[in-house]
C-alpha positions in Angstrom: 3.5 -20.4 -12.7 5.7 -18.2 -10.6 4.4 -15.0 -12.2 1.3 -15.4 -10.1 3.3 -15.5 -6.8 3.3 -12.4 -4.8 6.8 -12.0 -3.2 7.1 -10.3 0.2 9.3 -10.6 3.4 8.3 -13.6 5.7 7.0 -11.5 8.8 4.8 -9.4 6.5 3.7 -12.5 4.5 2.6 -14.3 7.7 0.8 -11.2 9.0 -1.0 -10.7 5.6 -2.1 -14.3 5.6 -3.5 -14.0 9.1 -5.3 -10.7 8.0 -6.7 -12.3 4.9 -8.1 -15.2 6.9 -9.6 -12.7 9.4 -11.2 -10.7 6.7 -12.6 -13.8 5.1 -14.1 -14.9 8.4 -16.0 -11.4 8.4 -17.1 -12.2 4.8 -14.6 -9.8 3.1 -12.3 -10.9 0.3 -8.9 -9.4 0.3 -6.8 -9.8 -2.9 -3.1 -9.0 -2.8 -2.3 -7.4 -6.2 1.3 -6.5 -5.5 4.1 -7.1 -3.2 7.9 -6.9 -3.7 9.1 -5.5 -7.0 12.5 -5.2 -8.2 14.3 -1.8 -9.2 13.7 -2.6 -12.9 10.1 -3.5 -12.4 9.6 -0.2 -10.6 11.3 1.7 -13.2 9.1 0.1 -15.9 5.9 0.8 -13.8 7.0 4.5 -13.3 7.8 5.0 -17.0 4.4 3.6 -18.0 2.7 5.9 -15.5 4.6 8.9 -16.7 3.8 8.1 -20.3 0.0 7.7 -19.3 -0.1 10.9 -17.2 2.4 12.9 -19.0 5.0 15.4 -17.6 8.5 14.1 -16.7 10.0 13.6 -13.3 8.0 16.3 -11.5 4.8 15.7 -13.4 1.6 13.9 -12.2 3.4 10.6 -12.2 5.8 11.7 -9.4 3.0 11.8 -6.9 0.9 8.8 -8.2 3.8 6.3 -8.1 7.2 6.0 -6.5 10.3 6.3 -8.6 12.7 3.3 -8.8 14.8 3.3 -5.7 12.1 5.1 -3.7 9.3 2.5 -3.8 8.3 0.8 -0.6 7.6 -2.2 -2.7 11.3 -2.7 -3.1 11.6 -3.3 0.7 9.4 -6.3 0.5 7.2 -4.7 3.2 4.5 -3.1 1.1 1.3 -4.7 -0.3 -1.3 -3.4 -2.6 -4.8 -4.8 -2.2 -7.8 -5.0 -4.5 -11.2 -6.4 -4.2 -11.4 -7.2 -8.0 -8.7 -9.3 -9.5 -9.7 -8.2 -12.9 -8.9 -4.6 -12.1 -5.1 -4.1 -12.6 -4.9 -0.6 -11.6 -6.4 0.2 -8.2 -8.3 3.5 -7.8 -9.4 5.6 -4.7 -12.9 4.0 -5.1 -11.2 1.0 -3.4 -11.7 2.8 -0.1 -15.5 2.5 -0.3 -15.6 -1.3 -0.9 -16.0 -3.8 1.9 -12.4 -4.7 1.5 -11.1 -1.2 1.6 -13.3 -0.4 4.6 -12.2 -3.6 6.5 -8.5 -2.8 5.9 -8.8 0.7 7.1 -10.4 -0.5 10.3 -8.3 -3.7 11.0 -5.0 -3.7 9.1 -3.2 -2.2 12.2 -4.2 -5.3 14.3 -1.9 -7.3 11.9 0.9 -4.7 11.8 0.0 -2.9 8.6 -0.5 0.9 8.1 -2.4 2.7 5.4 0.8 4.4 4.0 -0.7 7.2 2.0 -4.0 8.4 3.8 -6.4 10.9 2.3 -5.6 14.6 3.2 -2.0 13.9 4.0 -0.6 14.3 0.5 1.4 17.3 1.6 3.0 15.2 4.3 3.7 11.9 2.4 4.4 13.5 -1.0 2.1 11.0 -2.6 -1.6 10.9 -3.7 -4.1 9.1 -1.6 -3.7 5.3 -2.1 -6.2 3.4 -0.1 -5.0 0.2 -1.5 -1.2 0.5 -0.4 -0.4 -0.8 3.1 3.0 -1.1 4.7 4.0 -3.7 7.3 5.6 -1.9 10.3 4.8 -4.7 13.0 1.9 -4.7 15.4 3.5 -2.6 18.1 4.1 0.4 15.8 0.9 -0.1 13.8 -1.3 -0.2 16.9 0.5 2.8 18.3 0.0 4.8 15.2 -3.6 3.9 14.8 -4.2 4.9 18.5 -3.1 8.4 17.5 -5.2 8.4 14.4 -6.2 5.9 11.6 -4.6 8.5 9.3 -1.4 9.0 11.1 1.4 8.9 8.6 4.7 7.2 8.9 6.5 10.7 8.4 4.3 12.2 11.4 4.9 9.1 13.6 8.8 9.0 13.1 9.0 12.9 12.6 10.6 12.8 9.3 9.9 15.0 6.3 9.5 13.8 2.7 
């Protein structure tokens, strides 16, 4: 069924396939849990999170998930990963799994950056999300990683959230 298909832009998909293959060679299973989402899908996700966490537009949900129209998943360049297909909602514990550690060390080689690093919440405006990677191409990803594995998109491009 098409509900099991993760949609993403071709360049990002090709890079993700290569990255998954390299991880598998290293004995690490990477599972893509989310790719492109529509505005409506993002609105539904945000509304569900707001109900779960409470507090309207500026409550806890506003830093835990992007509002519709602001989500990188709507660009077709963002991917969420998991190491457990049965776990629908990723947690920060993903960072300590072999999959999370492998991504942190190698994703830049395939053009992906950790989009919301730990300790950079005031820079990105979002909570730490060790499962959320964004495709920026290998040139930019490698340049950012050379500065720091935790270099943010905002810092690299000198934009504020």
